N, C-alpha and C positions, 0 to 999 in steps of 0.2 A: 685353304688353310688345313682342312682335315687331312689332305693328302700329304702335305708337308709334316704334320705332327706324326702321321702313321709312318712315313719314311725315315724322318731324321730324329724323331723324339722331341720332347719338349724343350730340352736345353738348347740344341742346335737350331730349332726353328725359332726360338726366342732371340738367339744370337743374330739370325739372319734378319729378323723383323727390325731389331735395334739397329743394326748397320744400315738397313734401307732407310729407316726413319731419320738416322744421323745424316745420311747423304742428302735426303730430300729437304730436311728442315735447316740443318746448319750450312750446307754447302749450296743449297738452291733458294729456298724461300726467304730466310733471313737476309742474305745479301741483297737480294732483289727488293726487299721491303726497305732496307737501309738506302738503297740507291733511289727508290722511289721517294722516300721522305727527303733526301738530299736535293732531289731535283726541284723542289719548291722553295728552297732557301737560297738567299743571295750568296755570291761569292765575296768573302769578307776576309780582312786580315785576322789573324788569330785573336788579337785583343778585343775585336768587335763581335766574335762569336758568342751568342747567348745574350747580347745587348740589345738596345732599342733598334738597331739597324737589322737585327737578325729576325726577320719575320717571313711568314709564308706568302708566296705570291706566284703568279705565272709568268714572271719576268725571264726566267731562264728559257721557257718554252717559246716566248714570243721572239726570242733572238734569231730563231730560224727564219723570221720574216724580215731581217735586217739586210742590208747591202743589196738592193735590187740592181739589176743590170739588164742590158738588151741582149736577147738570144733569139734563137729560132728553134721551133718544135715542128719537125716535119715540114720544114721549109717556110712555116708561118712565123713572122717575127712577133716576139712577145717580150714583156718585161716581168721579170720575176726575181725573187730573192736568190741569191746565189747558193745558199744551202738547200733550198727547195729544189732548184735545178740538179743539184748534186744528188739529192735524195731520190729525185723521180729517175735520174739516169741509172742509179744503183739498182733500183727495183726493176726498171725495164730490162737492163742487161742481164740481171740475175734470172729473170724470167726467160730471157732469150737463151741463157745457158741451160736452164732447165729443159726448154723445148729441144735444143740441139741434143742434149744427153738422152731425152725420150726417143728421139728419131734414130739415134745410133744403137740405143740399148735394146729397143724392142725387137728388131730383126735378130740380133745376135742371141737375145734371151730365148727367143722361140726356136732357134737353131739349135742351141744347146739342150733344150728341154725336149724337143720332139723329132728332131731330124739326125743330130749327131749320134755316132756310135756310142752307146753307153760306156764301152771299155775306154774310149778316148776322152770322156768327160773329165776325169780327174787331171789328165795332162793339160787339156785346154783351160781348166780353171786355174792351174798352176801357172801357166803362162799369163793369164790375166792378172794374177796376183803378184807376179814378179816386180812390176813397177811400184807396187805399194811397199815393198820392202825398202825402198829409198825414200828418205824424208822429203816432205813436201817442199821444204827449202831447196834442197838439191834439184828437185825436179823443176822448180820455178826457175833457178838459175840456169839450168840446162837449156829450158826454153827461151830464156833471155838470149843465150848465144845463138840458138837456132834462128831466132826472129831478128836478129841484127841486120843492119843494112848490107854487110858483106858476109852474111851468115849462110848456112847450108841450105836453107829454105829458098832464099833468093837465087842462090847459085843453081838449084835444082829447077826452079821455075823458068830462069833464063836459059838453061841448057836445053830444056824441052821446048822452048819458044813461046811459052805463055805470056812473059812479060819482056819488055825491051830493056828495062832498067830496074834496079832494086826497088823494093817498097819499104818504106819506113813503117813498120808495123807499129812500133811503140808510139810513134808521132801521129800518124793518120791512117795507116793500114789502107784497106781499099775502101772502106765505108766511113769509119770514124776512128776517133782516137782510142776507142774501147776495144778494137778489134783484137789486139794482143791479149788483153785481159779475157775476153770471151774465149779465145782459143785455148788458153792455159787453163782456165777453170773448167771448161768442158772436158779437157784431157784429165785433170785431176779428179773429177767427181763423177765421171761417167760410170763407174763401177757402183757407186752408190745408188744408181738408177738401175743398173743391170740386174743385180742380185735379188732385190724384191720382186722384180717382174719375172726372173727366171724361177724363183720359189713359187710364185703364184701359178705360172703356166705349167710347172711340173705336176702340180696337184690336179690339173685337168685331165679328165679320161680321154685317152686318144680315140676312143670309140665315137665320141661325139663329133670329132673332126672327120673321121671316116664316114660317118653317117651323113653329114653335111655334103661331102664330096660326092657320095653315092646318089644323093638326090639332085645333083647337077649344080650345087652352089659354086661359083667361081671362088678363086682363092681370096680375093679381097673381101667378098661378102662372108665367107667362113671367118675371117679374122674379125670383121666388124660385128657379126652376130653372135659368134660363138667364143673366140679366143679372147678379144678385148674385154667383153663383159665379165668373164671369168677372171681376168687379170686386173681388175679395177682397184682391188685393195693394193696390190703391189705397185701399180702405176702411181696411185695417190700417195703411197708411202715414199717411193723414189722421188717424186716430184717435190714433196715436202722437205726431204733431206737435201737434195741437190739445191733447191732454192735457198734454204737457210744457210747451208755452208757456203754458197756462192755469194749471197748478199752480205754474210758476216765475215767474208774472208778479208784478211788485212795483209798478209804475206805476199800473195801473188800480185794484187795491184800495186803494191809497194815496189816489188821487183821488176815487173814487166811493164807497169804502166808509165805514164809520162805526167808532166805537169798540166796537161790538158785533159787527162782522164782522172778525175778525182773521185774515188770511191767513198761513200758516206762513212764507213768505219774508220777510214783514215782521219776524217775530221773529228769523230769521237775520240780517236787515239790522241790526236794533237791536243784536244781540250784537256784530256787526263794527264797526258805525259809531258807536253811541252808547255802549254799555258798554265798547268796545275790548277785549271778551273774545273774541279770535279763536280760542281753543281750544274754547270751547262753541259758537261759531258754526260752526267746522269740523265738530264732532261732529254738530250738527243737519243740516249740509249733507250729510255722508255718509249719514245716515239717509234724508234726502229723495232723494238719488241712488239708493239701493238700492231705494226705493219705485218710482221711474221706471223702473229696470231691470226690476223685477218686472212692471210694466205692460206693457212692451214684450213680455217673454216671454208674458204673458197673451194679448196680442193675436196673437201668432204661434200660440199653441196654439188660441185661439178660432177664428181664420180659417184654421188650417192652412197657413200660408205660412212661407217661410224668410226669414232675415234679408236675403239678397240680393233677395228680392221686394220687400221693404219699401223697401230703399235704391234701387231703380230709380227 
């Protein structure tokens, strides 16, 4: 605060603080509190709101346990509510997207930070940023065309002899009905994993890497003992951003998904927009928010970093 006052003066600093306070209070805290309060109230006609039927309960939250059906998890037959299955699928595949982004982003981040010619870095970063100039909607529709049964990807795989016939990526893919969603989400959000890791590795003194190599450390041990520990804040930050963006994505699952691949935010959207049941939608949103908070805490525990490290 003293630095802000010294640099910008009292008036401009007060303006900054008021704008930030407005953003946090009016656009974040109050809407979430309103949604939290609505999640405990029943969905009623307008004439009954505020009447004897309008009371607080856990009824909206209990709806997630309705409509059980027979399914299988890792080949094991189980019976569970359909919304619980949808919820678990969303969390699992969002975590899978996060893992794929980490596997793809870490080597590229290390190459950009420690191997590539510094003069070529601006050009390489520009090439990485070019896809971001196109809206996510256009990128999702482009991938829909690529992944169609007679699309370019199937034609390429057939031409190379990897497959005999086309793969219906939206319907079943190679593994599950979520293959297309995982592919497109990984493409859309890999840069959100790349840049935090790149920033973290850039701050690593190259002499530490050279010292490990001079002492006979193989490349994998150098990364495990030197580079990755230093990059933990960037990795944790990237994992948090990619998981939250993937789990909360609505556009990509709607465009490239199928009726067999139901993303949990689609259910929340249907409650708000189609059924006009804002109370149940608010309850499902609160459940989803708690899971995202749990994921942030898990990443902090796993990488042994503080929230301030992730926020940098």
